[in-house]
N, CA, C and O of each residue as an XYZ file, in Angstrom:
488
protein
N      -4.262     17.286     -3.714
C      -3.429     17.098     -2.481
C      -2.568     18.326     -2.216
O      -2.417     18.679     -1.047
N      -2.027     18.963     -3.144
C      -1.117     19.984     -2.902
C      -1.964     21.254     -2.497
O      -1.383     22.219     -2.000
N      -3.237     21.270     -2.689
C      -4.086     22.437     -2.307
C      -4.463     22.395     -0.852
O      -4.902     23.429     -0.349
N      -4.335     21.261     -0.093
C      -4.868     21.179      1.260
C      -4.186     22.135      2.113
O      -4.862     22.684      2.984
N      -2.869     22.442      1.994
C      -2.226     23.406      3.021
C      -2.913     24.688      2.875
O      -2.954     25.411      3.871
N      -3.484     25.102      1.735
C      -4.086     26.381      1.597
C      -5.514     26.520      2.056
O      -6.079     27.614      2.058
N      -6.099     25.389      2.449
C      -7.490     25.385      2.979
C      -7.430     25.797      4.361
O      -6.972     25.032      5.209
N      -7.877     26.995      4.665
C      -7.824     27.548      5.989
C      -9.166     27.451      6.756
O      -9.280     27.873      7.907
N     -10.113     26.910      6.106
C     -11.382     26.691      6.749
C     -11.867     25.232      6.413
O     -11.222     24.471      5.692
N     -12.998     24.937      6.971
C     -13.575     23.582      6.708
C     -14.191     23.435      5.300
O     -14.157     22.356      4.708
N     -14.749     24.534      4.784
C     -15.393     24.420      3.530
C     -14.433     24.166      2.398
O     -14.693     23.244      1.624
N     -13.396     24.861      2.230
C     -12.396     24.552      1.161
C     -11.799     23.118      1.385
O     -11.621     22.352      0.438
N     -11.529     22.824      2.553
C     -11.020     21.424      2.890
C     -12.005     20.386      2.460
O     -11.601     19.438      1.786
N     -13.227     20.484      2.784
C     -14.239     19.540      2.350
C     -14.492     19.532      0.745
O     -14.895     18.513      0.183
N     -14.255     20.609      0.123
C     -14.313     20.623     -1.302
C     -13.179     19.834     -1.911
O     -13.342     19.088     -2.877
N     -11.965     20.039     -1.278
C     -10.866     19.140     -1.753
C     -11.050     17.713     -1.562
O     -10.706     16.923     -2.441
N     -11.632     17.288     -0.341
C     -11.910     15.988      0.012
C     -13.011     15.433     -1.055
O     -12.926     14.306     -1.542
N     -13.951     16.262     -1.331
C     -14.965     15.785     -2.312
C     -14.375     15.459     -3.696
O     -14.705     14.456     -4.329
N     -13.476     16.373     -4.130
C     -12.771     16.211     -5.455
C     -11.972     14.859     -5.392
O     -12.000     14.056     -6.324
N     -11.256     14.658     -4.230
C     -10.413     13.458     -4.177
C     -11.444     12.127     -4.161
O     -11.148     11.074     -4.726
N     -12.549     12.313     -3.517
C     -13.448     11.163     -3.463
C     -13.993     10.838     -4.784
O     -14.119      9.662     -5.128
N     -14.356     11.916     -5.619
C     -14.855     11.676     -6.966
C     -13.756     11.114     -7.811
O     -14.039     10.272     -8.662
N     -12.507     11.520     -7.639
C     -11.454     10.944     -8.384
C     -11.286      9.424     -8.034
O     -10.957      8.634     -8.919
N     -11.497      9.035     -6.822
C     -11.336      7.616     -6.365
C     -12.450      6.759     -7.022
O     -12.228      5.628     -7.456
N     -13.688      7.378     -7.068
C     -14.869      6.690     -7.574
C     -14.624      6.512     -9.072
O     -15.033      5.493     -9.628
N     -13.984      7.445     -9.735
C     -13.694      7.297    -11.159
C     -12.562      6.350    -11.473
O     -12.574      5.608    -12.456
N     -11.499      6.417    -10.513
C     -10.312      5.479    -10.847
C     -10.410      4.192    -10.474
O      -9.831      3.347    -11.156
N     -11.135      3.823     -9.365
C     -11.177      2.387     -8.943
C     -11.701      1.389     -9.865
O     -11.125      0.310    -10.010
N     -12.835      1.713    -10.538
C     -13.318      0.720    -11.640
C     -12.315      0.551    -12.740
O     -12.175     -0.548    -13.278
N     -11.585      1.639    -13.110
C     -10.558      1.501    -14.167
C      -9.410      0.611    -13.745
O      -8.885     -0.195    -14.514
N      -9.063      0.784    -12.551
C      -8.024     -0.096    -11.919
C      -8.405     -1.577    -12.030
O      -7.569     -2.413    -12.373
N      -9.671     -1.894    -11.739
C     -10.140     -3.254    -11.714
C     -10.240     -3.708    -13.265
O      -9.932     -4.856    -13.584
N     -10.632     -2.873    -14.101
C     -10.716     -3.249    -15.480
C      -9.314     -3.514    -16.031
O      -9.158     -4.446    -16.820
N      -8.276     -2.738    -15.654
C      -6.910     -3.013    -16.030
C      -6.494     -4.374    -15.545
O      -5.870     -5.133    -16.286
N      -6.821     -4.693    -14.340
C      -6.493     -6.059    -13.739
C      -7.099     -7.179    -14.488
O      -6.495     -8.223    -14.735
N      -8.350     -6.915    -14.851
C      -9.176     -7.988    -15.587
C      -8.572     -8.192    -16.959
O      -8.448     -9.321    -17.436
N      -8.178     -7.037    -17.621
C      -7.598     -7.118    -19.043
C      -6.245     -7.909    -18.996
O      -5.862     -8.569    -19.962
N      -5.619     -7.823    -17.956
C      -4.228     -8.433    -17.807
C      -4.374     -9.855    -17.443
O      -3.429    -10.611    -17.671
N      -5.518    -10.325    -16.871
C      -5.671    -11.552    -16.264
C      -5.888    -12.720    -17.353
O      -6.515    -12.520    -18.394
N      -5.340    -13.896    -17.031
C      -5.768    -15.069    -17.838
C      -7.156    -15.440    -17.403
O      -7.465    -15.372    -16.213
N      -8.009    -15.833    -18.332
C      -9.367    -16.091    -17.907
C      -9.539    -17.225    -16.949
O     -10.568    -17.317    -16.280
N      -8.622    -18.042    -16.865
C      -8.552    -19.148    -15.833
C      -8.245    -18.704    -14.469
O      -8.601    -19.371    -13.497
N      -7.550    -17.520    -14.352
C      -7.108    -17.006    -13.088
C      -7.681    -15.612    -12.744
O      -7.031    -14.887    -11.991
N      -8.770    -15.229    -13.213
C      -9.371    -13.986    -13.105
C      -9.552    -13.634    -11.626
O      -9.167    -12.541    -11.213
N     -10.127    -14.532    -10.819
C     -10.335    -14.209     -9.433
C      -8.967    -13.996     -8.673
O      -8.880    -13.169     -7.765
N      -7.957    -14.736     -9.059
C      -6.613    -14.515     -8.391
C      -6.139    -13.187     -8.729
O      -5.602    -12.529     -7.838
N      -6.272    -12.666     -9.980
C      -5.795    -11.378    -10.259
C      -6.487    -10.175     -9.554
O      -5.914     -9.157     -9.167
N      -7.838    -10.466     -9.448
C      -8.613     -9.377     -8.750
C      -8.296     -9.456     -7.249
O      -8.249     -8.401     -6.617
N      -8.074    -10.639     -6.625
C      -7.608    -10.729     -5.331
C      -6.335    -10.068     -4.891
O      -6.203     -9.361     -3.892
N      -5.390    -10.400     -5.794
C      -4.073     -9.859     -5.607
C      -4.114     -8.287     -5.794
O      -3.459     -7.555     -5.053
N      -4.849     -7.838     -6.735
C      -5.084     -6.336     -7.006
C      -5.674     -5.681     -5.767
O      -5.202     -4.637     -5.317
N      -6.734     -6.317     -5.210
C      -7.388     -5.715     -4.004
C      -6.409     -5.829     -2.792
O      -6.405     -4.955     -1.925
N      -5.595     -6.891     -2.737
C      -4.695     -7.074     -1.639
C      -3.571     -5.901     -1.646
O      -3.233     -5.295     -0.630
N      -3.064     -5.681     -2.894
C      -2.028     -4.632     -2.989
C      -2.554     -3.315     -2.735
O      -1.821     -2.460     -2.237
N      -3.867     -3.047     -3.058
C      -4.525     -1.810     -2.806
C      -4.659     -1.638     -1.203
O      -4.424     -0.551     -0.676
N      -5.016     -2.674     -0.527
C      -5.249     -2.565      0.876
C      -3.943     -2.440      1.588
O      -3.868     -1.723      2.586
N      -2.868     -3.122      1.115
C      -1.577     -2.845      1.719
C      -1.048     -1.540      1.515
O      -0.462     -0.964      2.431
N      -1.207     -1.009      0.361
C      -0.755      0.373      0.100
C      -1.563      1.411      0.964
O      -0.974      2.382      1.438
N      -2.867      1.219      1.164
C      -3.575      1.994      2.054
C      -3.125      1.994      3.358
O      -2.961      3.043      3.981
N      -2.883      0.746      3.885
C      -2.306      0.528      5.277
C      -1.102      1.210      5.604
O      -1.028      1.930      6.599
N      -0.026      0.997      4.714
C       1.247      1.483      4.880
C       1.203      3.045      4.565
O       1.945      3.808      5.184
N       0.373      3.480      3.651
C       0.293      4.893      3.499
C      -0.210      5.689      4.657
O       0.246      6.808      4.894
N      -1.227      5.083      5.449
C      -1.684      5.665      6.664
C      -0.608      5.794      7.744
O      -0.479      6.821      8.411
N       0.142      4.733      7.884
C       1.234      4.648      8.883
C       2.287      5.724      8.468
O       2.689      6.566      9.271
N       2.720      5.654      7.158
C       3.735      6.571      6.755
C       3.318      8.095      6.807
O       4.112      8.944      7.213
N       2.076      8.401      6.393
C       1.683      9.720      6.444
C       1.450     10.177      7.891
O       1.726     11.341      8.179
N       0.978      9.370      8.791
C       0.793      9.809     10.195
C       2.270     10.050     10.816
O       2.474     10.980     11.595
N       3.205      9.220     10.449
C       4.530      9.408     11.020
C       5.122     10.721     10.446
O       5.740     11.481     11.192
N       4.943     11.001      9.127
C       5.465     12.194      8.566
C       4.801     13.413      9.115
O       5.447     14.447      9.279
N       3.528     13.325      9.404
C       2.811     14.564     10.038
C       3.440     14.824     11.426
O       3.727     15.962     11.796
N       3.651     13.670     12.211
C       4.195     13.847     13.595
C       5.645     14.481     13.478
O       6.016     15.374     14.240
N       6.417     13.969     12.495
C       7.876     14.459     12.465
C       7.831     15.971     11.969
O       8.607     16.792     12.457
N       6.948     16.307     11.032
C       6.817     17.641     10.561
C       6.309     18.574     11.643
O       6.785     19.705     11.745
N       5.329     18.124     12.475
C       4.897     18.939     13.544
C       6.039     19.173     14.607
O       6.219     20.279     15.116
N       6.759     18.122     14.896
C       7.808     18.193     15.843
C       8.891     19.280     15.431
O       9.424     20.013     16.264
N       9.147     19.316     14.168
C      10.210     20.197     13.652
C       9.631     21.564     13.176
O      10.367     22.363     12.597
N       8.336     21.837     13.411
C       7.729     23.068     13.018
C       7.423     23.218     11.516
O       7.264     24.341     11.039
N       7.342     22.167     10.803
C       7.011     22.178      9.304
C       5.632     21.546      9.139
O       5.517     20.447      8.596
N       4.558     22.247      9.613
C       3.200     21.680      9.603
C       2.654     21.268      8.285
O       1.976     20.244      8.211
N       2.912     22.019      7.204
C       2.361     21.685      5.906
C       3.274     20.901      5.009
O       2.855     20.446      3.945
N       4.459     20.739      5.393
C       5.476     20.102      4.578
C       4.993     18.637      4.085
O       5.327     18.332      2.940
N       4.313     17.789      4.763
C       3.966     16.518      4.216
C       2.990     16.729      3.081
O       3.031     15.914      2.160
N       2.137     17.700      3.032
C       1.144     17.901      2.018
C       1.918     18.342      0.736
O       1.576     17.886     -0.356
N       2.929     19.200      0.846
C       3.685     19.475     -0.370
C       4.450     18.289     -0.912
O       4.574     18.086     -2.120
N       4.953     17.525      0.020
C       5.699     16.292     -0.441
C       4.737     15.371     -1.137
O       5.119     14.839     -2.179
N       3.517     15.120     -0.672
C       2.514     14.332     -1.210
C       2.075     14.805     -2.586
O       1.861     14.005     -3.497
N       1.938     16.187     -2.725
C       1.571     16.768     -3.936
C       2.565     16.570     -5.034
O       2.157     16.400     -6.182
N       3.940     16.580     -4.741
C       4.961     16.249     -5.537
C       5.035     14.948     -5.990
O       5.314     14.714     -7.166
N       4.785     13.962     -5.080
C       4.772     12.507     -5.357
C       3.635     12.249     -6.355
O       3.833     11.596     -7.380
N       2.401     12.788     -6.029
C       1.262     12.618     -7.025
C       1.503     13.161     -8.334
O       1.108     12.550     -9.327
N       2.152     14.319     -8.429
C       2.474     14.912     -9.701
C       3.505     14.091    -10.462
O       3.349     13.899    -11.668
N       4.545     13.602     -9.812
C       5.439     12.669    -10.414
C       4.824     11.374    -10.870
O       5.171     10.892    -11.949
N       3.938     10.790    -10.115
C       3.274      9.628    -10.520
C       2.376      9.879    -11.738
O       2.340      9.121    -12.706
N       1.656     10.999    -11.615
C       0.873     11.341    -12.867
C       1.608     11.586    -14.199
O       1.170     11.209    -15.286
N       2.753     12.245    -14.021
C       3.605     12.353    -15.245
C       4.080     11.009    -15.733
O       4.083     10.728    -16.932
N       4.475     10.199    -14.807
C       5.012      8.820    -15.201
C       3.987      8.040    -15.863
O       4.290      7.372    -16.851
N       2.717      8.061    -15.383
C       1.706      7.337    -16.042
C       1.395      7.953    -17.510
O       1.146      7.216    -18.464
N       1.425      9.185    -17.599
C       1.174      9.872    -18.894
C       2.283      9.588    -19.887
O       2.053      9.563    -21.096
N       3.507      9.372    -19.366
C       4.574      9.101    -20.250
C       4.609      7.600    -20.658
O       4.975      7.267    -21.785
N       4.211      6.684    -19.692
C       4.236      5.287    -19.900
C       3.104      4.851    -20.871
O       3.360      4.112    -21.822
N       1.884      5.300    -20.631
C       0.760      4.994    -21.542
C       0.560      3.587    -21.934
O       0.079      3.278    -23.025
N       0.931      2.739    -21.041
C       0.706      1.225    -21.324
C      -0.209      0.735    -20.274
O       0.240      0.499    -19.152
N      -1.463      0.565    -20.554
C      -2.460      0.014    -19.604
C      -3.108     -1.198    -20.187
O      -3.470     -1.248    -21.363
N      -3.248     -2.193    -19.312
C      -3.899     -3.356    -19.730
C      -3.028     -4.347    -20.542
O      -1.808     -4.381    -20.383
N      -3.653     -5.122    -21.382
C      -3.004     -6.154    -22.259
C      -2.194     -5.411    -23.301
O      -2.596     -4.356    -23.792
N      -1.011     -5.996    -23.638
C      -0.274     -5.430    -24.819
C      -1.155     -5.496    -26.032
O      -2.035     -6.350    -26.141
N      -0.890     -4.514    -27.011
C      -1.796     -4.460    -28.221
C      -1.742     -5.616    -29.017
O      -2.765     -5.955    -29.613
N      -0.677     -6.296    -29.126
C      -0.622     -7.494    -30.037
C      -1.413     -8.548    -29.401
O      -2.102     -9.240    -30.151
N      -1.430     -8.801    -28.072
C      -2.218     -9.761    -27.449
C      -3.705     -9.473    -27.532
O      -4.547    -10.356    -27.691
N      -3.975     -8.173    -27.412
C      -5.416     -7.701    -27.491
C      -5.917     -7.946    -28.816
O      -7.075     -8.344    -28.938
N      -5.141     -7.746    -29.892
C      -5.489     -7.961    -31.210
C      -5.715     -9.368    -31.522
O      -6.661     -9.700    -32.236
N      -4.866    -10.249    -31.004
C      -5.142    -11.686    -31.152
C      -6.485    -12.151    -30.527
O      -7.205    -12.987    -31.072
N      -6.756    -11.581    -29.407
C      -7.958    -11.989    -28.721
C      -9.187    -11.541    -29.550
O     -10.168    -12.272    -29.682
N      -9.098    -10.348    -30.084
C     -10.230     -9.765    -30.921
C     -10.458    -10.707    -32.151
O     -11.580    -11.111    -32.453
N      -9.306    -11.035    -32.853
C      -9.347    -11.831    -33.972
C      -9.938    -13.175    -33.728
O     -10.696    -13.691    -34.550
N      -9.583    -13.778    -32.549
C     -10.118    -15.182    -32.146
C     -11.575    -14.988    -31.965
O     -12.332    -15.830    -32.450
N     -12.044    -13.987    -31.330
C     -13.468    -13.865    -31.018
C     -14.223    -13.596    -32.353
O     -15.337    -14.104    -32.479
N     -13.739    -12.883    -33.299
C     -14.389    -12.629    -34.576
C     -14.402    -13.980    -35.441
O     -15.290    -14.143    -36.278
N     -13.470    -14.889    -35.244
C     -13.600    -16.069    -36.020
C     -14.547    -17.009    -35.365
O     -15.080    -17.900    -36.026
N     -14.782    -16.854    -34.097
C     -15.748    -17.802    -33.345
C     -17.202    -17.318    -33.611
O     -18.143    -18.104    -33.505
N     -17.372    -16.028    -33.956
C     -18.775    -15.591    -34.182
C     -19.223    -15.933    -35.565
O     -18.654    -15.431    -36.535
N     -20.181    -16.734    -35.691
C     -20.731    -17.149    -36.915
C     -21.979    -16.456    -37.417
O     -22.486    -16.795    -38.487
């Protein structure tokens, strides 16, 4: 995202868009796997539904907020400022996820599930 202001032609811009699309293709299944690993087996559909709804709401508000920020930046002569802001936000989120490192079910709960499955396998 932070590289977009430096794309002065369509080719570099499309290369950045392609990288973003590949990232989404790789990230989306993992997001669903995390939701499934957190879900109770009786409520799996509900977890996936809420996960998809949250994703859709975020996309919707993100579009509105980004459009507004571009309009405000253009009005004040700061054409590329929103891209820098988004790059900082993405970097901050990335660092937060790297520091948190807690995805899916807690390790103790995961271990209990594995132990129960091993006992049921004869």
